[in-house]
N, C-alpha and C positions, 0 to 999 in steps of 0.2 A: 504494500499500500504506500504509494508515493504521492505527495502533494507539492504543487508548485510553491515557491517561496512566498508568493503574493497571497496565498490562501491560508498560510499558517496562522493559527490563533495566537494572540498575545496575552490571554488572560492567564492568571496563575493556575498551576496544576493543583487539583484538589488532593487533600490528604488521603481521602478514601481511595482514590485511583492509585496512589503511590503504595498504600498498604496492600491493595490487591495485586499490584505488579510485583511487589517484593515477595509476597507469599507464593505466587505462581512461579516466579523465577527461582525461588529457593526449592520448591518441590518439583518444579518442571511437570506440574500436573494440575489441571484446573479443578478436578474433583477434590484432591487433597487440600488445595488452597481454600476451596469453598467451605470444606468442613472445619478447617482451622478458624476461618473468619466468621463462621456461623451465618453464612449467606448461601443462597442457591447458586448452583453452578452458572446459570444464565445470568444472575446479577454480577458475578465476578467477570464473566465474559464481556458484559456491557461496560464494566469499569475499565477493562483493558482496551476495548475498542475505542472508548472515549479518550483514554490517554494516548493511544496512538494517533487519533485524529488531532489531538492538541499538539503533540510534538512533531507530527508530520511524516513519521516513518513507522514501519512495522518494527515491533519490539520482540516478536516471537515468530519462529518458523513453526507452523502448525502441521503436524503429521497426523496420520490416522489414529494412532494410539499414543502419541507423545508429542511434546513441544520442546523447542530448544530456543535459546536466546539468539537474537541476531547481534551483529556487532554493535549496533546502536543500543540494543537492550543491555548488552554487557557494560557499556559505558554508563548508562543510566543507573544500573544496579550498583555500580561501584560508588556512586554519589548517594543513592537512596539508603543503602544499608547503614553506613555510619550515622547518617543524619537521623533516621528513625531510632537508632539505638540511643543517641544523645537526647532525643526528645523523651523517649521512654524512661531513661535514667533520671532526667529532670522531673518528670511527673512523679516517679517513685519517691524521689527525695522530698518533693513538696507534700506528698501524701503522708510521708513518714513524719514530717516535721509540723504538719497542720495541728494547731492547738498547743504545741510545745513551746516552751520558753527557749530562746536562743540569743547568742551574742556573736556578731560577726566582726572581725577586725582585719585591718591590713597592716603589714609591716614588712621590713626587708628580710631577705632569706637568711642572712647570717645571724640576725637578732633572733629570729624565730627558732633556728636550729640550736643556737648556743645558749640562749638565756630563757626564752619563753617556754618552749616545748618541755625541757627537762623539769620545769616547775609545775606544769599544767595538771599533772596527775593529782596534786594536792587540792586544787580547785575542784576538779571533777569528782573527787572523793567526798568533799564537803557540800557539793551542790550537784547531786546526781540528776536533778530535773532540769538542768540548764545545758543545752547544746552549744558547743563552740565551733565556729568555722573561721579558720585562718586563711587569709589570702596573702601568701608570701610573694612579694614582688618588689623589685627595686624602682618600679614606677609609682610615683606619688599618685594617690587616688583622692579626688575631691569628695569629701564626705557630704557636701551640700547637694550633689546630684547622684551619688551612688546609693546602693542599698546596704552599705556597711555602717556599722555602729561606731567603731572606734579606729583610730590610727595610732600606731607607735612609730615615731619618727626619730631620725638621728640627724641633727643639724645644729648650727649655732643659734643662740637666742635670737639674733637679728632676723632669722629666716622663719620664726614661729609666729603664728597669728595670735591675736589677743585670746586669752582663755586657755592657751596651751599650758599643761601642768608639767613642770620639770620633774622627772623621776630621779635622775642622777647625772652627774658629769662623768668625766673619765680621765685617766692618765694612761700614758703609753709606756710599756716597759719590756725589756728583753725577757723571754722565757725559753726554757730548754727542758727536754726530758731528763729525769733524774739519772737514768742509766747512761745517757750520752754524756752528761756532765761528769759522771764518775769514771767512765771508761775513756773519754776523749781527752783532748788537751785541757790544761787548766783554764779557767775563765774567772779571773779575779779583777780585771780592769778592762776598759774599752779596747785597748790595743790587742788584747787576747782574742778578740772576735775574728782577727785575720786568719785564725786557724780553723774557722768553722764555715759551713755553708750558711748563708744568710737568706732568709725567706721573707718575701714581701709581696704586696699587690702589684701585678704586672702593669696596671694601668694608673697607678698612683701619681706618677710623674706628669700625666696628662689630664689630671682631674683636680677638683677642689680639695682632694685629700692628699695633696703633695706633702703636707706637714707630717703624714704618717710614715714617710720613708726613712730608711736607715740613714740616708745621707743627712737628713735634718737632725736626727738623733746624734750622729757622730759629730756634726758640727757643733752641737750644743755641748758635747763632752770632749771637746779639744782633740778630736781624731778625725779631721775632715778628709785626710788623704788615705785613710785606711782602705785596703783592697781585700775583699773576702776571698776565701779559698775557692768558693763558687757561689753562684746565685741560684735561687729557685723561686719561680714566680707563679702565682695563682690568681684567679679572679675574685675569690670570696674569702672572708675572714675565717670561716669554718674550715675551708680547705687548707689554709695555712696552718691553723692550729692542729688539724689532723696530721699533717706532715710532721709537725713538731712532736706530737705525741708518740709517733713511731720512730723518733730519733733521726730524722733526716736533716735537721739543722736547727738554727736559732731563729725565732720570729720575734718581731717587734709587735707585741700583742696590745689589744685594748683591754685594759684591766677589768672593767665590769664583765666582759664576756668570758674571762678565764678565771674569775675569782674562785669558783667552785673547784676548778682543776688545781689551782694553787693550794686550796684548803685540803684537798684530798691527797695531795702529794703526787698527782699525776704529771704536774708540771712544776718546775722550780724557777724562782726568780733569782738569777745569780748576781745581779747588780741592783739590789733593792733601793740604794740610795740614789739612783740615777734615773728615776721616773721622769718622764716628760709631760708637762701639762698639755692637755688638749683644748682647743677652742670649742669642741663639740659637746653635746649633751644629748640625753635620750628623753623624749617627750611623749606625753599622752594627750591626744586630742579626741574630744567627744563630739560626735555628730550632733548638730543642733536639734534634730527631730527625736533624739534617743536619750537625752540627758535625764529624763524623769523615769525611764522604765526601770523597775526594781531589778531585774536581771543584769542590766547594764551597770547600775550602780554597785551591785554586788561584785561584779567582775572588776570595776574600777577600784573599789576598796581593796580587793585582793591584790591587784597590781601595785597599789601603793604600799601595802605591807611587804610585798616581795621586794619592791624597790628600796624600802627602808633597810631590809637585810643587806642588800647589795651596797648601799651607801656605808653601812657600818663596816662591811667587809673591806672596802676599798678606802675608807676614811674620807668620804665625801659628806659635807655638812648640810647643804641647803634643805629646807623642809619642803617636800613635794606637795603638801597640802595648801601651799600658797601659790598664787599665780605669779610667775616671774614678771617683773617689769621689763618691757621691751624698749624703754626709752634710751 
């Protein structure tokens, strides 16, 4: 069945036609598809005929006792199958969460992996009736137009909107695995770093995070010309720390993100008197439409309690219950 281009319809394809097409294509049998869809076989046939008229070509070769996809049918099936699966998954999620309390938030991937997720089990244990959805992305989301409740951001105070709540600041410090420190060269002063692989973000020199680089730290501690044994670069903080945990080198780490690893002894801070102050801080922003919801308030209070523990661990003093002045 072929149609000239001028006679092709431009209206959207109906979902019923796509359901019928996918079922027939999967079974390669109209009777089996009709039984699955709880329709008569003639109704399924009409759906397929209507779809073929709308797309302008035949989608099946019809034989006496079997059907097979045409080339066009195969192309359409590859698009339809994942699309219907995504729709079905979304509907299942909506049905499962209907009537349930939930909190959704956005934050960057390293913070989610290294700080938030390891603590989350405690909130879930104390609040079993609240579902949590985390959107981990390095792209900032506008809470005014999204369906997310909260944002956890990493930025200087000058980049934060009014109402942002400061959770904690940070310092930058070299850390190493204890067994590498024990088995490798000594590490008592900055110049000793020349005997180690140094780990840092591969794009730090090209971004606003240039101050996170080893070069900045070395300049601050009077070793600007030091050359490392070798360099190891990664895109994300959690990748750099993972490499350090396995003894692959020394990383210049963000103290709030590795405080637990220092406390447990999984990482060691060999030069504790040489921490570098960071202009960045970690912030909580509450979406304007969600500030009064009890479940959102419960999660925010829990976040503040966790932040207080981190502030104590890293020696950071500001009170997160006050809104920082951005003047």
